[in-house]
C-alpha positions in Angstrom: -152.4 -15.1 35.0 -153.8 -18.1 35.9 -154.8 -21.0 33.5 -157.2 -20.0 31.0 -159.7 -22.6 31.7 -159.4 -21.0 35.4 -160.5 -17.7 34.2 -163.1 -19.0 31.8 -165.0 -20.9 35.1 -167.3 -18.2 36.6 -167.9 -18.9 40.4 -171.2 -17.4 42.1 -170.7 -17.7 45.7 -173.3 -16.4 48.3 -173.4 -16.7 51.6 -177.4 -16.2 52.7 -179.2 -15.2 56.2 -180.7 -17.5 58.8 -141.0 -11.5 55.9 -141.6 -12.8 59.1 -141.0 -15.9 61.1 -143.0 -19.1 59.7 -146.2 -19.2 62.0 -148.4 -22.4 62.1 -151.9 -21.3 60.7 -154.1 -22.2 64.3 -156.8 -24.5 64.1 -160.4 -23.6 64.1 -162.8 -23.0 66.8 -165.9 -23.2 65.2 -167.4 -25.8 62.9 -170.7 -26.5 60.5 -173.2 -28.4 62.0 -173.5 -30.8 58.8 -171.5 -30.6 55.5 -171.2 -32.5 52.5 -167.8 -32.6 49.9 -167.8 -34.2 47.0 -166.3 -34.3 43.2 -168.2 -32.8 40.8 -169.5 -34.2 37.9 -167.1 -35.0 35.4 -167.8 -32.6 32.6 -169.0 -29.7 34.8 -167.3 -26.2 34.3 -169.3 -23.7 35.5 -169.7 -22.9 39.0 -173.5 -21.9 40.8 -174.9 -21.4 44.0 -178.4 -22.4 45.8 -179.4 -21.8 49.0 -183.1 -21.4 50.3 -184.0 -17.8 51.2 -183.6 -17.2 55.0 -181.6 -20.1 55.9 -177.8 -19.9 56.5 -176.2 -22.1 54.5 -173.0 -22.4 52.4 -173.0 -23.9 49.2 -170.5 -24.5 46.0 -170.4 -26.3 42.9 -167.3 -26.9 40.7 -165.2 -25.2 43.1 -161.8 -25.8 42.8 -160.0 -26.6 46.6 -157.5 -23.7 45.4 -160.6 -21.5 45.5 -161.6 -22.8 48.6 -158.6 -22.1 50.7 -159.0 -18.5 49.0 -162.5 -18.2 50.4 -161.6 -20.1 54.2 -158.5 -18.2 54.6 -158.9 -14.7 52.9 -155.6 -15.2 50.6 -155.6 -14.6 46.9 -154.5 -17.6 44.3 -150.9 -15.7 44.6 -150.3 -16.4 47.8 -151.1 -20.1 47.5 -147.2 -20.8 46.7 -146.1 -24.3 45.6 -149.6 -26.0 45.3 -149.9 -29.1 43.2 -151.5 -28.4 40.0 -154.5 -30.6 40.4 -156.0 -27.9 43.7 -156.8 -25.6 40.3 -157.9 -29.0 38.5 -160.1 -31.0 40.7 -163.6 -29.8 41.3 -165.8 -29.9 44.0 -169.4 -29.6 45.5 -169.9 -28.1 48.7 -172.8 -28.0 51.0 -172.6 -27.2 54.5 -174.3 -25.6 57.0 -174.0 -24.1 60.4 -175.5 -24.1 63.8 -179.1 -22.6 63.9 -178.7 -18.8 64.4 -175.8 -18.5 62.7 -176.1 -16.2 59.7 -172.7 -16.7 58.0 -171.1 -13.5 57.6 -167.6 -13.6 55.9 -166.3 -13.8 59.2 -168.4 -16.8 60.2 -167.8 -18.5 57.0 -163.9 -18.8 57.8 -163.2 -20.6 60.3 -166.1 -23.6 59.7 -164.9 -23.4 55.9 -161.2 -23.5 57.6 -162.6 -26.6 59.7 -163.9 -28.8 57.0 -161.0 -28.0 54.9 -158.9 -29.8 57.6 -160.8 -32.5 58.7 -162.3 -33.6 55.1 -158.8 -33.0 52.9 -156.2 -33.3 56.5 -155.1 -29.7 55.3 -152.1 -28.7 57.2 -150.7 -25.1 56.6 -148.5 -22.5 57.9 -148.4 -18.3 57.4 -145.5 -16.8 55.9 -145.4 -12.9 54.9 -143.1 -11.6 52.0 -142.9 -8.1 50.6 -143.4 -8.2 47.0 -143.9 -6.1 43.8 -147.6 -5.2 44.0 -150.2 -2.5 43.8 -152.2 -0.5 45.8 -155.8 -0.1 46.2 -156.5 4.1 46.9 -159.1 6.5 46.4 -158.8 8.3 43.1 -159.1 12.1 42.7 -162.8 13.0 42.7 -163.3 10.3 45.5 -164.9 7.0 45.1 -168.0 6.5 43.0 -169.3 3.1 44.6 -172.8 2.3 46.5 -172.3 1.9 50.1 -174.4 -1.0 50.9 -177.6 -1.2 52.4 -178.3 -1.1 56.1 -181.2 -3.8 55.4 -179.0 -5.6 53.8 -178.8 -9.2 55.4 -175.2 -10.0 57.0 -173.8 -12.4 54.1 -172.1 -11.1 50.9 -172.8 -12.2 47.5 -169.9 -12.8 45.0 -169.6 -13.1 40.9 -166.9 -13.3 39.2 -165.7 -14.4 35.4 -163.9 -13.0 32.6 -164.3 -9.1 32.7 -166.8 -9.5 35.3 -166.9 -8.6 39.2 -170.1 -8.3 40.9 -170.9 -8.2 44.5 -173.2 -6.9 48.0 -171.8 -5.8 51.3 -167.9 -6.3 50.3 -165.3 -4.4 52.4 -162.5 -2.9 50.9 -159.8 -5.5 52.0 -162.2 -8.4 50.0 -162.6 -5.9 46.8 -158.5 -5.9 46.9 -157.9 -10.0 47.1 -160.6 -10.2 44.7 -158.9 -7.7 42.1 -155.5 -9.8 42.2 -156.1 -12.5 40.2 -157.0 -10.5 36.8 -155.0 -7.6 37.9 -151.7 -10.2 37.7 -150.0 -9.2 41.5 -150.9 -8.8 45.0 -153.5 -5.9 45.6 -153.3 -3.9 49.3 -156.3 -2.4 50.2 -154.6 1.4 51.4 -158.0 3.5 50.8 -158.8 3.9 54.7 -162.4 3.5 53.7 -163.8 1.2 56.9 -167.6 0.7 54.6 -169.1 -2.2 52.7 -170.0 -1.4 49.3 -172.0 -3.1 46.6 -169.9 -3.4 43.7 -170.3 -3.9 40.0 -167.3 -3.7 37.6 -166.5 -5.0 33.7 -163.9 -4.6 32.0 -162.1 -5.7 29.1 -160.3 -9.6 30.0 -157.4 -10.2 28.9 -158.6 -13.0 26.9 -160.6 -10.8 24.6 -159.0 -9.1 21.6 -161.5 -6.9 20.7 -163.5 -6.0 23.6 -165.3 -2.1 23.7 -165.0 -2.3 27.7 -162.2 -0.2 29.2 -159.6 -1.9 30.6 -159.2 -3.5 34.2 -157.5 -0.2 35.5 -159.4 1.7 33.8 -163.0 0.5 35.0 -161.6 0.5 38.5 -161.0 4.1 38.3 -164.4 5.0 36.0 -166.6 2.9 38.0 -165.3 2.5 41.6 -163.4 6.1 42.0 -160.3 4.0 43.2 -157.3 3.8 41.6 -154.3 0.6 41.5 -150.9 1.8 41.9 -147.9 0.3 41.8 -145.5 -0.7 45.1 -144.4 -2.8 47.5 -146.6 -4.7 49.6 -146.9 -7.2 52.5 -148.2 -10.3 51.5 -149.4 -13.0 53.6 -148.4 -16.4 52.2 -150.3 -19.6 52.8 -147.8 -22.4 52.7 -149.8 -25.9 52.5 -147.5 -28.2 54.7 -149.9 -31.1 53.7 -153.1 -31.9 51.8 -154.9 -34.5 50.6 -156.4 -34.6 47.1 -159.3 -37.1 48.0 -162.0 -35.9 50.6 -162.7 -38.6 53.5 -166.1 -39.7 53.4 -169.2 -37.4 54.4 
């Protein structure tokens, strides 16, 4: 598990409408039209999100570079080995807007956020795949209990996570597996076979709580979502940082 400070930080991100040979991660081909990246105000701890309705925009406050890397490359914290401590402790505010007409779905966000991190932090990375101990996310007996994402959802998604809490709209099972990895303490591989998108609400007893009336993460996943975490060996694609600068370049 990561530092208590990291676990205590509530993160709310929204994108609104309107053992293989090491290989370099290709540069992004898409970019934001305008973007600002700056250090968060001293003393700030909670993460928040704001975006005007109907406007395609990515915005995050008090977000660590480690978290932004997770969003950009679709990895969890354990998939970024050997990273410097400041990737977790230094916090940044980001506001970025794509070209007109880009709704900024998860897949539209990733290459743009990768490009932004490459430009502002001079980030260089490559990928390595390892087989490690982890969990397989499978469908439990009785079938899934999640609500399918509404057909009228805007094409973006929402993420709200904190100690003992995980909520979101329009999540794929692969994304849920990624989000479960941190509280589970090991990598999680999606093996549900479910291809749709779902709205997720999961409440469980966080590790830092000693007298919670909530169930454990593993029990909550089964009872609330109709899924199950089982131990196994899972392939994990690591994101290896070759170089990165601590201070972002000017906007």
